N, C-alpha and C positions, 0 to 999 in steps of 0.2 A: 266643268259642269257644276252647278250649284246643287245642294241637297234635294231641292224640289224637282230639278231636272232628272237627277238620278232616280228619284222615287217614281217618276213617270215610266222610265225604262224598266224598273223592277216590277211595277204593277202589271205591265204587259206580259211579264213572265210568271205572274201569280205570286210574286214575292213582295216584300215590303222593307223599307228602312225601319229598323227597330231601335231608333234612338242613337245617341252618340255622346262622346265626351271629349274633352281636350286634355291630354296628358301634360304633366309638367315638363319643362325643358329637360331633356336627357332621360326622362322616365322610361321611354319606349323607343327602340330603334328598329326600323324595318329591315327586310332582308337585303336591301341595297345599302345599308349602313346609314340611312338618313334618320334624323330625329323625327319621330312621329308627333305631329301637333294636333291632329284630329283623328278620332276613330269613329266610324259609322258602322253600326251592326246591320247585317242583312239576315232576314229570316222569313218564315212563312207563318201565316195566321189561318187556322182552320184548314179547309181543303181548297183554298184559292189556288194553290200550286198544282193541284192534281190534274186539272184540265190541260194546262200548257205542258206539263211533264208527260202526260199520257199521249198527247198529240205528237210529241217528239220521240216516243219510244222506238219508232221504226228507224230512227237515225242512230240509235245507240247500238254498238256492237252486241250481237246476241250472246256472246260469251262473257260479257262484262259482269263481274260479280256484284258491283254496287252501282246499278244504273242511275239511281237518284243522285248519288255523289258525282258520277261522271257528267251528268247533265248540269248539275249545279256549277261545277267547276267551269264548264265552257260558257254557260249563260252568264254567270256573275263575272267571270274573267273578262268577257267581252265588254261588259258595262264598265268594269274597273279601268280597262284600257282607254275607253272613251273619256272617262272621268279623270285620267292621268293620276290614278291612285294605285298603290300596291294593294294586294289582296291576300288574305290568309283565310283558311277554311277550318271549320270545327273538326273535320274528320282527318286532318293532316297531323301526323305526329307518330311516335314521340320525337322530340318534346311537343306537347300540345300547348296551344296558347290559352291563357286564362279567360275563356269566354264567359264563364259564369261571373267572374269578378267584373269583367267589362259590362256585362248585362246589368249588374246591380248598380253600376255607375251611370247607366244609360236610360233605364226604365224603372218604374216602381214594381219590380218583381221581388219575390221573397221565396225562400225554401218552403215547400209544402211537406206534410207528413209522408208523402211518397218519395221525397227527395228531389222531385221535379220542381223547377221554379214555377210559381203560380203568378199569373198576371191578373190585376183586379178586373179587367174586362174580358180577356181571352181565356181565363182560367188556366187549365193545363193543356190547352189545344193550340200550341204554338211551338216554334223551334227556331234556334239560331243556326245559321248555315255558314256565314262568312263575315268578314269585316273588311271594309275599305280603310286603308291607312294613308293619310295625307301628310305632307311635310309642311303644310300651311294651316293656320288657324281658320276654321270655317265658322260662320255665325250659326249657332244652334239655338233652338227655342228653349226657354227656361223650362226645367222639369219640375212639376208640382209634386211634392211628396204625397204619397197615399199609404194608409196603413195596410198591413198584410191581411187579406180577406180571411185567412184561416184563424186569425185571432178572435174574430167575432162569429165564427161558425160554431154554433153550440153543439150540434149533433155530430159533426165531422163524420159523415157517412162513409168516407173513404177508408176509415179505419176498420170497418166491419163488413165491407162489401166483398172482400176476397172470398171465393168459393172454398178456399182451403185455409181455415182459421189458423192453422199452425204456421203459415207463412208469415215471417216478420215483414213489416211494411218497408223498412229501409235497409237494415243491415244485410239481410240475406234474401230480400225480395226477388231479385233478378235470378239468382241461382236456384232458389227453391221453386219459383214459379215455373221456370222452364223444365224443371224435373217432373212436373205434373203433366204427363203426356195426354191426359184426357181433359185438360182444362178448357172450358168454353172460351176463355180469354184468348186463346191462340187464334180463334176464328173471329171473335167479336170485338177484340180489344180488351185491355186490362179493365176488369170489373171495378177495381178500386178507383181507377182514373175516371171511368165513366160515371161513378157515383157522385163525384164532386159537383155541387150545384152551381159553381161559378163558371160562366161562359159556356153553358151547354149549347147555345146556338152556334158555337164554333166547333163543336165536336166533329171529328173527321168523318167523312163519308165512308160507307162500308168498304168500297174497294180500296180506298186510301188506307183505312185502318188495317185491312188484311195485308196489304203490301208491307206495311211497317212491321206488323207482327211476324210475318214470314221471314222478313229480313233480320229481325231481332233474334228469332229462334235459330236461323242459320248461322248468325254471328256467334251465338252462344255455343253452338255445336262445334264451330271451328276452334 
């Protein structure tokens, strides 16, 4: 399967190809011991994934602790098999694969003040889920460099939107935020993230937002 054919299969599941790159010879070896020559990232943009995932919820074991990851593994795994590719997932580890480094080589994404990678079009409303690993070089479109949107954001509203001013944005944001049991962010989504003006049209739909916030809180409690 060519990348555009893989994209068709992914789109049907509410997912997207998120760019790719060609590692140097011997730079990356897959789980089968093969030298990886092309990496294609898989992820979601906005809430496109929510409809297909929700429709599949009845097929997911009711006691499954991470239903989204369960569904991603089976959906993306089936596409990888048809594409004759190995596949790795962001949630597998330790050791974890360097997905953020791969993302920086594949798309014009940059670290934001929240620590989340920001995309010049999708803002903070995207995620990486998996990567296809090929042992042959695939033709990839040229990537045009784009400056980080945070560099030209004068007001940077994400820095002042948190309802708890004492919460540090990056270093202790996760632990401090989840300690605030009355935080409106647990139901509505992170206020600092929602304050970002980039890509607001891709902001997660309310049920999608609640799902991730509940999963986030549960993982922190574990």
